[in-house]
N, C-alpha and C positions, 0 to 999 in steps of 0.2 A: 805291250804292256798295259792291265786294265788300271783304269783310273777314276775313281768316283770323288764327289763330291770337292770339286777343285776350286779355289778362288783365284781369278787374275789379277796380283797386285801392280800397280806402274802403269806403264814403265816409266823411270826417270829418266831425264836427259833431254835432248833435242831431238826430234824427226820432224824429216822432211821428205819430199817426192822423191828424192836420189837415194833415199836408203833403203836397204832391205831388210826384210824381217826374218829372222831365226828363232825357232821354237824348239825348246828340250823339256815338253811339260814330261811329266811322271817318273824325267830321269831324276832320281831321290836318293841314291846309294852313290855319293860322293869318293871317289880315294885321293885325286888330286885334282888342283886346279893352277892352271898355267897363267900368268898375266905380263902383258909386255906393255911398258907406258913411260911418258917420259912429263910432257905439261897436262896431261890426260888420259885416258885407258886407250892405247893403243889397240889392241888386241886382247881375247880371254878364250880359252878352251877347258874342256873338262876330261877327266878319266872316271868312269863308270864301273861301279861292279853290276854285271848281270849276268843272272843264273850262275856265279860263282867266277864269273871271267871277266878280265879287264878291259872294257872298249873305249875307245878315243870319240870323242864329239867332233864336230868338223871346227875348223879354227875359223872363229869371230874375228872379223877384223885382219889386219897383216901385222905380223909379227916384226915390225921395224922400230920399235921405240930403243931409245938411250939405256933403257932400265926392262929387266926383267928377271920373276918373283915367281918360284915353285912352291904351292902350298899343298904341303902334305898330311893330309888329314889318317887319322889315326883309327882306319878302319876296322870293325864298324863300331867301334866305343864313342868316335867323334864324329860329329854330325852338324851341317849349317844350320843356325837357330835365327840369323838374320844377314843383311846387309844394308849399308848406308855409304853418305858420300854427298857429293856435293857437285853442281854444274853450271856453268856462267848462263845468263839468257841469251837463248838463240842459238849456243854453242856446243860441245860436245860432253861427254859426260868429263868430268875433271878428275875426280878421285875415286874412289873405291875402297871402301872396308868389309870384309866379313868376319863375321862374328860364328862361331861354333859355342858348341856346351861347356867347352875348354878353355876357349882362350878365343882372342881379336885376331886379325892377320891385317896388316895395312896402317894406316891410310894408303894405297898406290897411286899415282899421279900426282896432282898440284892441288892441294886441297885451296878452295875459293871462300868457302862459306859462305859464299851469295846466296846459290838456292841451294838448300840442303833437304837431303831426303833420307828416311829410316825406316826401314822394312823387318819388323822384328814379329818372331812365332811363338816367345815363349821357349823356355827350355824342355823342350818336347821333340819327337820326331815328325813336326810337321811341314818341312820344306818338301814340294812339290817340284819341283824343277826353275829352271832360268828359261827365260825369253830375252827376246831384245832386236836391237837395229844396228847396223851398218852402215857406214858410206861409201857407196860402191863408185865413186867418181874419184876424185885425185888423194883424197887424204886415208880412204881405206880403212878407216878407225872405229871402234865402239861409240855409238853416240846415244844410245839408250838402253837403259838395263830395267829388267821385271822380273817377279818370280810367281811362283805356282805355292798357293799353301794349301795343304790338306786338312780337313775339317775332319771329324770322329767319324766314323760310320757304323761302328757298332757297340755298345753299352750292354752286359749284361749284369743282374745283379741277383743275388739269390738271398734266401731268408735264415734265420737261423742267427748261431755267433760268429758267425765268416759271412764277411761280403765280398764277393769275388767280383772284380771288371774287368773285362779283357777289350781291349780296344784292337781295331785293325786300321789305325789311322798310322801306324810307323810301319816302315821299312821292314823294321825287325819286330812283329806282335809280342808284347809284354802283357804276360799275365800277374795280377797284381791281386793279392788276400789281404784283407786287415781285419783284425780282432778287434774286441770292443774295449781293449785295453790301449787300445792307438797302434799298437806294434803289427809290423805289417812285413811279409816276405813276398819277395816279387823274383820270377824268373830272370836272371841276369844274361841278355843276347851276348854280351862280352866273353864271360866263362862257361856260359852253358850250367849253371848252378844256381839253385836258390840261396838267396841272400835274404839278413834279416837288419830292417831298418829300423 
C-alpha cells in the first residue's frame, strides 16, 4: 500500500529492551478493533478493509485480560479521529480510548490520570495506522501505542464562480465544490451521491 507524507506520532507508554515493535503503517481503513484489558491494555488487534476484502492484523500482546471489547466501526462512514489514555511511570499502557467521527469508545483498562496522552487528528480521514510495542517476556501485553498521521498531498483550486478542492489524504477521496454564496456540494463516500451542505 502506497503511503506518502506520513507523520509518526508517539508512542505513549513504557518501552524497554525486552519489548518488540509492531507496525501497521498506512492501514487506515478499519472495520473492527479488538481489545483485551484489565488493569491495563493486554492486547489489541485490528480488522482492515483491503481492496474490498476483510483482513485481520496480527495479535499484539496476548488476549488473556479479564475483559474483552469489540469495537465495530460503521465502515466506511465511521473512521478513527484520535486516541487517548494514560500510563504510570515506567509501567505499561494503563488505559485507552478510541475516538471516531461518530463517537468515543472506552476508556478500556484502568484510568490512572497519572501520565495522560491525547493524539487527535480533527474530524477528517487523516488517521494513517497504528504502531506499538509489546512485552515479549512474562506479561506479554501492550506496553506502548502510537499512530501515524496522514497530511494532505493534493489540493486543486479552479477560478470562476466555483472553487473545487480535491484531497487525496483520505482513504476515500472526497470532492468538494463551494460557490460564492457559501453553499457546498460534495461527493458523499457513504452513499455515492452528491449532497448539499
